[in-house]
RODO-2510 file (C-alpha; in nm, 4 decimals, decimal comma):
residues 240
     n   res          X          Y          Z
     1     x    10,2871     8,3953     9,4128
     2     x    10,6108     8,2773     9,5562
     3     x    10,7276     8,1665     9,2100
     4     x    10,6494     8,5043     9,0614
     5     x    10,8801     8,6719     9,3342
     6     x    11,1630     8,4461     9,2460
     7     x    11,1523     8,6369     8,9023
     8     x    11,1987     8,9684     9,0956
     9     x    11,5318     8,8727     9,2535
    10     x    11,7517     8,9749     8,9354
    11     x    11,5642     9,3052     8,9364
    12     x    11,6234     9,3626     9,3149
    13     x    11,9958     9,3021     9,2857
    14     x    12,0003     9,5484     8,9828
    15     x    11,8370     9,8136     9,2124
    16     x    12,1353     9,7579     9,4454
    17     x    12,2030    10,0100     9,7181
    18     x    11,9757    10,2947     9,5794
    19     x    11,8406    10,5019     9,8715
    20     x    11,5005    10,6314     9,7991
    21     x    11,1824    10,7377     9,9772
    22     x    10,9001    10,4982     9,9892
    23     x    10,7043    10,6435     9,6900
    24     x    11,0176    10,6661     9,4758
    25     x    11,0941    10,3019     9,5485
    26     x    10,7338    10,2116     9,4741
    27     x    10,7561    10,3849     9,1423
    28     x    11,0756    10,2203     9,0454
    29     x    10,9562     9,8800     9,1136
    30     x    10,6297     9,9386     8,9197
    31     x    10,8194    10,0894     8,6244
    32     x    11,0611     9,7972     8,6046
    33     x    10,8139     9,5275     8,6276
    34     x    10,5194     9,5826     8,3871
    35     x    10,1672     9,4963     8,5189
    36     x    10,2718     9,4802     8,8863
    37     x    10,1059     9,7269     9,1155
    38     x    10,2325     9,7829     9,4680
    39     x     9,9341     9,8560     9,6760
    40     x    10,1289    10,0074     9,9670
    41     x    10,4916    10,0084    10,0870
    42     x    10,6391    10,1217    10,4216
    43     x    10,9358    10,0511    10,6420
    44     x    10,8981     9,7762    10,8889
    45     x    10,9481     9,9542    11,2137
    46     x    11,2903     9,8909    11,3740
    47     x    11,4280     9,6887    11,0910
    48     x    11,6037     9,7456    10,7613
    49     x    11,3208     9,5732    10,5628
    50     x    11,0174     9,7266    10,3841
    51     x    10,6765     9,5670    10,3987
    52     x    10,4861     9,5872    10,0605
    53     x    10,1399     9,4724     9,9694
    54     x    10,1148     9,3364     9,6024
    55     x     9,8075     9,1948     9,4829
    56     x     9,6678     9,1545     9,8321
    57     x     9,9754     8,9501     9,9439
    58     x    10,2324     9,0778    10,1898
    59     x    10,6002     9,0608    10,0797
    60     x    10,9158     9,1963    10,2479
    61     x    11,2398     9,3199    10,0855
    62     x    11,5543     9,4424    10,2306
    63     x    11,6463     9,8136    10,2343
    64     x    11,9560     9,7378    10,0018
    65     x    11,7005     9,5601     9,7826
    66     x    11,9070     9,2318     9,7830
    67     x    11,6702     9,0134     9,9464
    68     x    11,2875     8,9293     9,9081
    69     x    11,1124     8,7443    10,1910
    70     x    10,7630     8,5865    10,2141
    71     x    10,6114     8,4436    10,5260
    72     x    10,5169     8,5580    10,8672
    73     x    10,7289     8,8081    11,0572
    74     x    10,7105     8,7517    11,4397
    75     x    10,8224     8,9969    11,6927
    76     x    11,0001     8,7911    11,9499
    77     x    10,9848     9,0345    12,2331
    78     x    10,6012     9,0828    12,2115
    79     x    10,5302     8,7380    12,0445
    80     x    10,3037     8,9300    11,7968
    81     x    10,2599     8,8043    11,4387
    82     x    10,3144     9,1293    11,2562
    83     x    10,2240     8,9889    10,9211
    84     x     9,8933     8,8290    11,0430
    85     x     9,7971     9,1593    11,2068
    86     x     9,8688     9,3222    10,8727
    87     x     9,6560     9,0563    10,6919
    88     x     9,3568     9,1223    10,9260
    89     x     9,3972     9,4967    10,8812
    90     x     9,3989     9,4599    10,5053
    91     x     9,0866     9,2420    10,5214
    92     x     8,9093     9,4978    10,7464
    93     x     8,9890     9,7654    10,5069
    94     x     8,8405     9,5597    10,2195
    95     x     8,5312     9,4685    10,4030
    96     x     8,4546     9,8398    10,5146
    97     x     8,4900     9,9501    10,1593
    98     x     8,2193     9,7205    10,0258
    99     x     7,8820     9,8516     9,9140
   100     x     7,5699     9,6671    10,0483
   101     x     7,3748     9,7411     9,7310
   102     x     7,4611     9,4207     9,5636
   103     x     7,4540     9,1988     9,8651
   104     x     7,1629     8,9935     9,9815
   105     x     7,1115     9,0940    10,3323
   106     x     6,8986     8,9109    10,5832
   107     x     6,8100     9,1547    10,8608
   108     x     6,7236     9,0889    11,2259
   109     x     6,4726     9,3002    11,4097
   110     x     6,7668     9,4434    11,6195
   111     x     7,1264     9,3995    11,4964
   112     x     7,4015     9,2993    11,7442
   113     x     7,6525     9,1636    11,5002
   114     x     7,7042     9,1778    11,1167
   115     x     7,8690     8,8993    10,9310
   116     x     7,9757     8,9020    10,5649
   117     x     7,9293     8,5528    10,4452
   118     x     8,0671     8,4192    10,1088
   119     x     7,8284     8,1527     9,9938
   120     x     7,8015     7,8941     9,7283
   121     x     7,4456     7,7741     9,6185
   122     x     7,5053     7,4103     9,6453
   123     x     7,7551     7,3839     9,9365
   124     x     7,6142     7,1595    10,1984
   125     x     7,7107     7,3715    10,4931
   126     x     7,6079     7,6863    10,3163
   127     x     7,2605     7,5300    10,2999
   128     x     7,2640     7,4199    10,6525
   129     x     7,3511     7,7738    10,7539
   130     x     7,0712     7,9315    10,5424
   131     x     6,8226     7,6723    10,6801
   132     x     6,8880     7,8354    11,0237
   133     x     6,8713     8,1948    10,9043
   134     x     6,5775     8,2679    11,1312
   135     x     6,7744     8,1483    11,4382
   136     x     7,0708     8,3564    11,3473
   137     x     6,8489     8,6657    11,3001
   138     x     6,6635     8,6062    11,6221
   139     x     7,0014     8,6215    11,7976
   140     x     7,0607     8,9543    11,6482
   141     x     7,3020     8,8347    11,3882
   142     x     7,2868     9,0051    11,0451
   143     x     7,3939     8,8098    10,7406
   144     x     7,5331     8,9959    10,4315
   145     x     7,5583     8,7389    10,1470
   146     x     7,8279     8,7693     9,8741
   147     x     7,8646     8,5099     9,5938
   148     x     8,1455     8,2705     9,5870
   149     x     8,0717     7,9884     9,3222
   150     x     8,3203     7,7289     9,4085
   151     x     8,3693     7,6014     9,0499
   152     x     8,4759     7,9451     8,9483
   153     x     8,3328     8,2106     8,7192
   154     x     8,1994     8,1906     8,3651
   155     x     7,9125     8,0413     8,1807
   156     x     8,0604     7,6909     8,1989
   157     x     8,0470     7,7022     8,5724
   158     x     7,7070     7,5760     8,7010
   159     x     7,7526     7,7164     9,0521
   160     x     7,8377     8,0528     8,8810
   161     x     7,5181     8,0323     8,6810
   162     x     7,3076     7,9439     8,9752
   163     x     7,4411     8,2474     9,1708
   164     x     7,3711     8,4721     8,8670
   165     x     7,0157     8,3533     8,8602
   166     x     6,9730     8,4270     9,2432
   167     x     7,1299     8,7700     9,2147
   168     x     6,9180     8,8677     8,9056
   169     x     6,5911     8,7338     9,0517
   170     x     6,3163     9,0002     9,1186
   171     x     6,2941     8,8649     9,4853
   172     x     6,6582     8,7846     9,5783
   173     x     6,5755     8,6773     9,9165
   174     x     6,3281     8,4200     9,8140
   175     x     6,5464     8,3047     9,5192
   176     x     6,8298     8,2479     9,7683
   177     x     6,5955     8,0377     9,9943
   178     x     6,4602     7,8379     9,7105
   179     x     6,8024     7,7768     9,5558
   180     x     6,9524     7,6556     9,8905
   181     x     6,6504     7,4316     9,9265
   182     x     6,7498     7,2564     9,6029
   183     x     6,4714     7,4229     9,3944
   184     x     6,5367     7,5464     9,0345
   185     x     6,5455     7,9242     8,9988
   186     x     6,4387     8,0701     8,6693
   187     x     6,7381     8,1549     8,4489
   188     x     6,8084     8,5285     8,4186
   189     x     7,0778     8,7549     8,3393
   190     x     7,1443     9,1230     8,4646
   191     x     7,4352     9,3470     8,5669
   192     x     7,5271     9,1263     8,8705
   193     x     7,8076     9,1260     9,1217
   194     x     7,8970     8,7570     9,1242
   195     x     8,2278     8,7974     8,9361
   196     x     8,3278     9,1012     9,1675
   197     x     8,2121     8,9003     9,4652
   198     x     8,4246     8,6104     9,3696
   199     x     8,7297     8,8120     9,3057
   200     x     8,6826     8,9893     9,6345
   201     x     8,6676     8,6677     9,8121
   202     x     9,0010     8,5601     9,6619
   203     x     9,1596     8,8814     9,7784
   204     x     9,0306     8,8008    10,1268
   205     x     9,1779     8,4461    10,1125
   206     x     8,8598     8,2586    10,0765
   207     x     8,9307     7,9045     9,9893
   208     x     8,6033     7,7342    10,0770
   209     x     8,2354     7,8026    10,1756
   210     x     8,0713     7,9246    10,3884
   211     x     8,3383     8,1945    10,4774
   212     x     8,2332     8,4144    10,7630
   213     x     8,3942     8,7433    10,7960
   214     x     8,3590     8,9807    11,1079
   215     x     8,3810     9,3471    11,0539
   216     x     8,7218     9,3300    11,2181
   217     x     8,8668     9,1308    10,9204
   218     x     8,8811     8,8042    11,1207
   219     x     8,7648     8,4949    10,9339
   220     x     8,5603     8,2257    11,0797
   221     x     8,6002     7,9324    10,8273
   222     x     8,3055     7,7164    10,7876
   223     x     7,9631     7,6547    10,9282
   224     x     7,9020     7,7593    11,2968
   225     x     7,5775     7,6717    11,4775
   226     x     7,3620     7,9859    11,5730
   227     x     7,4129     7,9844    11,9526
   228     x     7,7996     7,9035    11,9204
   229     x     7,8256     8,1757    11,6615
   230     x     7,6581     8,4151    11,8944
   231     x     7,8846     8,3268    12,1753
   232     x     8,1892     8,3756    11,9631
   233     x     8,0792     8,7137    11,8435
   234     x     8,0008     8,8278    12,1774
   235     x     8,3397     8,7189    12,3013
   236     x     8,5189     8,8943    12,0085
   237     x     8,3098     9,2097    12,0661
   238     x     8,4154     9,2090    12,4323
   239     x     8,7697     9,1991    12,3377
   240     x     8,7560     9,4964    12,0948
***
């Protein structure tokens, strides 16, 4: 991503000292760089910089369009990480827009917390988490599974094929449990969400599994035991 923005520098200098409103500036960049879509653009409050979101990544450029910056912006007075706050807000927005129709959801009798979990069929800690599903549910933790085959997507990826078999099974919950136990699930094909899930995970910054997302957009990377997870979720809930 950083290398790609080095290529923008000549363009930014060419734009020069143009004064324009946010939408005009957005349109100018998109017109000059084919294939690039600026998801959002707004002035960074109290500065001469604009904050843009491009392909899910946050990039800053100066008002005079001479400089492009990547990295975290810290407000020294408040000690707040402005960039990290924006990342979490973006993740929350993505998570809230997801439809549950294509997820495999394990429901407790009474829900206290909901987690969106990106999972790989063969991942050891993903299997450990699934083996304790009853414990999570008994604690009121609702698990929404999305597919994240670690070897990528496509027919040549064994983890992708296993995920497709699960999501295309008649009984997806049983297929998930069987596959996590190392049992072979019948090969199947259908209009499945695996590619979409994987790409969504990339947008959310998933680099490994299991990846546990709170509704707030916060990521808990990796396996967390049931009781500890309940404690963390209760603490986060109390802070909101």
